[in-house]
N, C-alpha and C positions, 0 to 999 in steps of 0.2 A: 070341436073340430077346428075352429079358427086358430087356436094355439098350435095344434099339430101342423097345420098348413104353414103357419108362419115359421115354425121351427124347420120344416122341410125346405122352405124357400131360403132360409138362412144357410142351411147346409149346402144347397145348390150354389148359392152366391159364394160361399167360402171355397168350395171345391172347384167350381168351373170358372169363376170370375176372379178368384184370388182376393175376395173381400176380407179385409182384416180390421175393419173399423168396428165401431160400436155395434151391439146387437141390433138387428133390423127392427124397426117399429113401423106400425101401420101408416103413420103420417109422413114417412120418408118418401121423397119423390125420386123416381128411378133415374131421371136424367140429371136433375140439379143436385140432389143429395148423394146419390150413389155414383154419379158421374159416368153413367153408362152411355156409350155412343151407340149407333145403329147396330153395329156388329155385336156388341156386348148385350144389347137388348134382345137381339135374335137368339143369342146363345142362352140367355136367361129363359126366354120363352120356350125354346126347344127342350132345355133340360128340365124345366118345370113340367112340361107335357110328359116327358119320359118318366119323371119321378112319380107323378100322380096319375099317369095313364089317362090324361084328358087331352082334348084338342082345342086349342085356342084359335078361333077364326079371326079374320081381319077386323071384324067389328069389335070383338073382344079386345084385341090388341090396341085399337085406337082409343078405347075407353079407359085403358089402364095407365094411370099417371103415377100412382103411389103404390107402395108395397101393400097397403090395405086394399086397394082396388084389385090387386093381383090375388090376394088372399080371398077376397069376396068372390071373384070370378071363378077361381079354382073350386071353392066350396060349393058354389052354385052348380058347376059342372058335375061335381061328385054326387051331389044330392040328386040331380037329374038322372045320372047314370044308375043310381041305386033304386030309383023309384020304379 
């Protein structure tokens, strides 16, 4: 599931943020490596929610520093919803 989520996040980044860099990796930091400001972080969060049909609450968003954190959070939300 993690690979599918990472691929989906990469597609969101390319489509909605214009990401044209290297393929996203779990260790990439959203602010430092992807150079996302607050507006772009909000765009990413919103579009990831739409793509995966999950809701990221404020606590989730504060804990997400890397792409891997985002993959893990989305995966956890999806597993919870399917349980």
